[in-house]
SERO-4910 file (N, C-alpha, C, O; in steps of 0.05 Angstrom, whole numbers):
BEGIN
 pado doro    nc1    nc2    nc3   cac1   cac2   cac3    cc1    cc2    cc3    oc1    oc2    oc3
  Met    A    746  -3106   1984    758  -3079   1987    762  -3074   2017    744  -3080   2033
  Ser    A    785  -3064   2024    791  -3058   2052    777  -3032   2061    766  -3018   2044
  Asn    A    778  -3027   2087    765  -3002   2097    781  -2977   2091    772  -2955   2093
  Thr    A    806  -2981   2082    822  -2958   2076    834  -2961   2048    845  -2982   2041
  Glu    A    832  -2940   2032    844  -2940   2006    866  -2920   2006    866  -2901   2021
  Arg    A    886  -2925   1990    908  -2906   1988    905  -2892   1961    905  -2905   1940
  Ile    A    903  -2866   1961    901  -2850   1937    928  -2838   1932    940  -2826   1950
  Gln    A    938  -2841   1909    965  -2831   1903    964  -2812   1880    952  -2817   1859
  Asn    A    978  -2789   1884    984  -2772   1861   1014  -2770   1860   1028  -2785   1874
  Lys    A   1025  -2752   1844   1054  -2752   1840   1069  -2745   1865   1092  -2753   1868
  Lys    A   1057  -2730   1884   1072  -2720   1907   1061  -2729   1934   1076  -2728   1954
  Thr    A   1036  -2737   1936   1023  -2740   1962   1009  -2767   1964    997  -2777   1945
  Tyr    A   1010  -2779   1988    994  -2802   1995    974  -2793   2016    982  -2780   2035
  Val    A    949  -2801   2012    928  -2794   2031    914  -2819   2039    904  -2834   2021
  Asn    A    912  -2825   2065    896  -2848   2074    868  -2839   2080    864  -2820   2095
  Ile    A    848  -2853   2069    820  -2845   2071    804  -2869   2079    806  -2891   2066
  Ser    A    787  -2866   2099    768  -2888   2105    746  -2887   2084    734  -2866   2080
  Val    A    740  -2910   2073    720  -2910   2052    695  -2926   2060    679  -2933   2043
  Ser    A    693  -2932   2086    670  -2948   2095    643  -2933   2091    623  -2946   2086
  Asp    A    644  -2907   2095    619  -2891   2093    617  -2874   2067    595  -2867   2059
  Tyr    A    639  -2869   2054    639  -2850   2032    651  -2862   2008    671  -2877   2010
  Lys    A    641  -2856   1985    652  -2866   1960    665  -2842   1946    653  -2821   1941
  Leu    A    691  -2845   1941    706  -2824   1927    707  -2830   1898    710  -2853   1890
  Thr    A    706  -2809   1882    708  -2813   1853    737  -2805   1845    748  -2787   1856
  Pro    A    748  -2819   1825    775  -2813   1816    776  -2785   1804    756  -2775   1793
  Ser    A    799  -2773   1807    803  -2746   1795    831  -2745   1783    847  -2764   1788
  Ser    A    837  -2724   1769    864  -2722   1758    884  -2716   1780    877  -2709   1802
  Asp    A    910  -2721   1773    931  -2717   1793    931  -2688   1804    935  -2685   1828
  Asn    A    926  -2669   1787    926  -2641   1796    902  -2634   1813    902  -2614   1827
  Asp    A    881  -2650   1812    856  -2643   1825    851  -2660   1850    831  -2654   1864
  Thr    A    868  -2679   1857    862  -2697   1879    859  -2682   1905    839  -2687   1920
  Ser    A    877  -2665   1912    876  -2651   1938    851  -2634   1939    837  -2634   1960
  Arg    A    845  -2619   1919    821  -2601   1918    796  -2618   1920    777  -2610   1934
  Asn    A    795  -2640   1906    771  -2657   1907    765  -2667   1935    742  -2668   1943
  Leu    A    786  -2674   1950    782  -2684   1977    773  -2662   1996    758  -2668   2014
  Thr    A    784  -2638   1992    777  -2617   2011    751  -2603   2003    740  -2588   2020
  Ser    A    741  -2607   1979    716  -2593   1972    692  -2612   1973    673  -2609   1958
  Arg    A    694  -2631   1990    671  -2649   1995    658  -2640   2022    672  -2635   2041
  Tyr    A    632  -2639   2021    618  -2628   2044    596  -2648   2054    586  -2664   2038
  Ala    A    590  -2646   2079    567  -2661   2090    544  -2641   2089    547  -2618   2096
  Leu    A    521  -2650   2079    498  -2633   2076    473  -2646   2087    467  -2670   2082
  Arg    A    457  -2631   2101    431  -2639   2110    412  -2616   2105    418  -2594   2113
  Thr    A    389  -2622   2094    368  -2601   2089    344  -2608   2105    336  -2631   2108
  Ile    A    331  -2587   2116    307  -2590   2132    287  -2569   2122    293  -2545   2121
  Arg    A    264  -2578   2114    243  -2559   2105    222  -2556   2127    213  -2576   2139
  Tyr    A    215  -2531   2133    195  -2526   2154    178  -2503   2144    189  -2481   2139
  Gln    A    153  -2507   2141    134  -2488   2131    145  -2478   2104    149  -2494   2085
  Asn    A    151  -2452   2101    162  -2441   2076    192  -2436   2078    202  -2421   2062
  Ser    A    205  -2448   2097    234  -2443   2101    250  -2468   2094    241  -2490   2096
  Leu    A    275  -2462   2087    295  -2483   2082    318  -2479   2101    331  -2457   2100
  Met    A    324  -2498   2118    347  -2497   2135    368  -2517   2124    361  -2540   2117
  Val    A    393  -2508   2123    414  -2527   2115    436  -2528   2136    443  -2508   2148
  Asn    A    445  -2552   2141    469  -2556   2157    491  -2566   2138    487  -2585   2124
  Val    A    513  -2551   2138    535  -2558   2120    561  -2557   2136    565  -2538   2151
  Cys    A    577  -2578   2133    603  -2577   2146    624  -2591   2128    617  -2606   2110
  Asp    A    649  -2585   2133    670  -2599   2119    667  -2629   2126    662  -2636   2149
  Leu    A    669  -2646   2106    664  -2674   2110    682  -2686   2132    674  -2705   2146
  Ser    A    706  -2676   2135    725  -2687   2154    716  -2682   2183    727  -2694   2201
  Leu    A    697  -2664   2188    688  -2658   2215    666  -2677   2226    661  -2676   2250
  Ile    A    655  -2693   2209    634  -2712   2218    644  -2729   2241    666  -2741   2239
  Asp    A    628  -2731   2262    634  -2746   2286    657  -2735   2302    669  -2749   2318
  Lys    A    662  -2709   2299    681  -2695   2315    667  -2677   2336    643  -2672   2333
  Gln    A    681  -2669   2356    670  -2651   2377    687  -2626   2377    712  -2628   2378
  Ile    A    675  -2603   2377    689  -2578   2378    680  -2562   2402    656  -2564   2409
  Gln    A    698  -2546   2414    691  -2532   2438    701  -2503   2437    721  -2496   2424
  His    A    687  -2486   2452    695  -2459   2458    685  -2453   2486    661  -2450   2491
  Gly    A    704  -2450   2504    696  -2445   2532    680  -2469   2542    689  -2492   2540
  Asp    A    656  -2464   2553    640  -2486   2563    618  -2494   2543    600  -2509   2551
  Ile    A    621  -2485   2518    602  -2494   2497    615  -2515   2480    638  -2512   2471
  Thr    A    601  -2537   2477    611  -2560   2461    591  -2565   2438    566  -2566   2443
  Ile    A    601  -2569   2414    584  -2577   2392    593  -2604   2382    617  -2608   2375
  Asp    A    575  -2623   2381    580  -2649   2370    571  -2649   2341    548  -2645   2335
  Ile    A    590  -2653   2323    583  -2654   2295    576  -2682   2288    591  -2697   2276
  Lys    A    551  -2689   2295    542  -2717   2291    530  -2721   2263    517  -2703   2252
  Lys    A    535  -2744   2252    526  -2750   2225    495  -2747   2222    486  -2737   2202
  Asn    A    480  -2756   2243    451  -2755   2240    440  -2727   2240    417  -2723   2231
  Tyr    A    454  -2707   2250    445  -2680   2250    456  -2664   2226    442  -2648   2214
  Trp    A    481  -2670   2219    495  -2654   2199    495  -2666   2171    501  -2651   2152
  Met    A    488  -2691   2167    492  -2703   2141    470  -2722   2132    465  -2743   2145
  Asp    A    457  -2715   2111    440  -2734   2096    455  -2745   2072    450  -2767   2063
  Lys    A    474  -2729   2062    489  -2737   2039    515  -2722   2037    519  -2702   2050
  Val    A    533  -2732   2020    558  -2718   2013    552  -2701   1988    541  -2711   1969
  Ala    A    561  -2676   1989    555  -2658   1967    581  -2645   1957    601  -2644   1972
  Asp    A    580  -2635   1933    604  -2621   1922    600  -2591   1925    579  -2582   1934
  Glu    A    619  -2576   1916    619  -2547   1920    596  -2533   1905    584  -2515   1917
  Ser    A    590  -2541   1881    568  -2528   1866    541  -2533   1880    524  -2515   1880
  Glu    A    537  -2557   1890    512  -2563   1904    509  -2546   1930    488  -2536   1936
  Ile    A    531  -2544   1944    531  -2528   1969    525  -2499   1962    509  -2486   1976
  Glu    A    537  -2488   1942    532  -2460   1934    502  -2456   1929    490  -2437   1938
  Ser    A    490  -2474   1914    461  -2472   1908    444  -2472   1933    426  -2455   1936
  Tyr    A    449  -2490   1952    434  -2492   1976    439  -2467   1994    420  -2457   2007
  Leu    A    463  -2458   1996    469  -2435   2013    454  -2410   2002    445  -2394   2018
  Lys    A    453  -2407   1976    439  -2384   1965    409  -2383   1969    397  -2362   1972
  Lys    A    397  -2407   1971    368  -2407   1974    358  -2413   2002    334  -2413   2007
  Ser    A    376  -2419   2021    367  -2426   2048    359  -2401   2064    370  -2379   2060
  Ser    A    341  -2405   2083    334  -2384   2102    351  -2385   2127    358  -2364   2138
  Ile    A    359  -2409   2135    376  -2413   2158    399  -2432   2150    394  -2453   2138
  Ser    A    423  -2424   2156    446  -2441   2150    463  -2444   2175    471  -2425   2188
  Asn    A    469  -2469   2182    488  -2476   2203    513  -2487   2190    512  -2507   2176
  Leu    A    536  -2473   2193    560  -2480   2178    583  -2485   2197    587  -2470   2216
  Ala    A    599  -2505   2191    623  -2511   2207    645  -2521   2188    641  -2536   2170
  Gly    A    669  -2511   2194    692  -2519   2179    703  -2497   2161    689  -2479   2152
  Lys    A    729  -2498   2156    743  -2477   2141    732  -2474   2113    725  -2452   2105
  Ala    A    730  -2496   2097    721  -2494   2070    692  -2485   2068    685  -2469   2051
  Thr    A    676  -2495   2086    647  -2489   2086    642  -2460   2092    628  -2446   2078
  Val    A    654  -2450   2114    650  -2422   2122    662  -2403   2101    651  -2382   2095
  Glu    A    685  -2411   2091    698  -2394   2070    680  -2391   2045    679  -2370   2033
  Lys    A    666  -2413   2038    647  -2412   2016    625  -2391   2021    617  -2377   2003
  Ala    A    614  -2391   2045    593  -2371   2052    604  -2343   2051    589  -2325   2041
  Ile    A    628  -2338   2060    640  -2312   2058    644  -2304   2029    638  -2281   2021
  Glu    A    655  -2322   2013    659  -2317   1985    633  -2310   1970    634  -2294   1952
  Leu    A    611  -2321   1979    585  -2315   1967    572  -2290   1978    549  -2284   1971
  Asn    A    586  -2276   1996    576  -2252   2009    551  -2257   2026    533  -2240   2027
  Leu    A    549  -2280   2038    526  -2287   2055    530  -2279   2084    511  -2278   2099
  Ala    A    555  -2273   2091    561  -2265   2119    587  -2250   2118    602  -2250   2099
  Lys    A    593  -2236   2141    618  -2222   2144    637  -2239   2161    628  -2254   2178
  Arg    A    663  -2235   2157    683  -2250   2172    680  -2245   2202    686  -2262   2219
  Ser    A    671  -2221   2209    668  -2214   2238    646  -2231   2252    645  -2232   2276
  Ser    A    629  -2244   2236    608  -2261   2247    618  -2290   2254    603  -2305   2267
  Ile    A    641  -2297   2245    651  -2324   2249    660  -2328   2278    673  -2311   2289
  Lys    A    652  -2350   2290    661  -2358   2316    679  -2382   2313    676  -2397   2293
  Tyr    A    697  -2386   2331    716  -2409   2329    713  -2427   2352    713  -2419   2376
  Phe    A    709  -2453   2346    707  -2474   2366    730  -2493   2360    731  -2505   2339
  Ser    A    749  -2496   2379    772  -2513   2375    786  -2506   2349    794  -2524   2334
  Asp    A    789  -2481   2343    801  -2470   2319    785  -2477   2293    796  -2474   2271
  Val    A    761  -2486   2296    744  -2493   2273    724  -2470   2269    709  -2463   2288
  Pro    A    723  -2457   2245    704  -2436   2241    675  -2446   2242    669  -2467   2231
  Phe    A    658  -2430   2255    630  -2438   2257    613  -2413   2252    620  -2391   2261
  Leu    A    592  -2416   2236    576  -2393   2228    547  -2401   2226    540  -2422   2216
  Met    A    529  -2384   2236    500  -2387   2233    490  -2363   2218    496  -2340   2224
  Ile    A    474  -2369   2197    463  -2347   2180    432  -2350   2181    421  -2371   2177
  Tyr    A    419  -2327   2187    390  -2326   2187    383  -2304   2167    392  -2281   2169
  Arg    A    366  -2311   2147    357  -2292   2128    326  -2292   2129    313  -2312   2127
  Phe    A    315  -2268   2133    286  -2266   2135    275  -2261   2107    283  -2243   2093
  Arg    A    257  -2279   2100    245  -2278   2073    215  -2276   2075    203  -2287   2094
  Gln    A    204  -2262   2056    174  -2260   2055    163  -2285   2041    173  -2294   2021
  Ser    A    141  -2295   2052    127  -2317   2039    110  -2307   2016     99  -2285   2018
  Tyr    A    108  -2323   1996     92  -2315   1972     69  -2334   1969     53  -2331   1950
***
């Protein structure tokens, strides 16, 4: 198998590197959505808290900037695994701290009413959001 596979639906060709990620086949109508709703996920447990780092999968190993602040979206910090939309929703709902980057990822947090649009910061036109929720230990 080569490092690049060509996925074809009726209207679009998309070149994807498959060296690190395994894509599952989907229907013609679902191909575009399947590719954009894949997320990089890393979970960190500390004491009684859960921190999640979630970003659009396409941002891994990219660098984003705003003024003199630079964020490196490195695989070792942002990704333990590739996750789908339902898994991301579950982790976002139960996390105490969420670091989020990317249009689909940040939009999912807004859709779940976990943050307001006014809290979003943009780095190189990439939405970035940090959510802190204070929870009582039981």
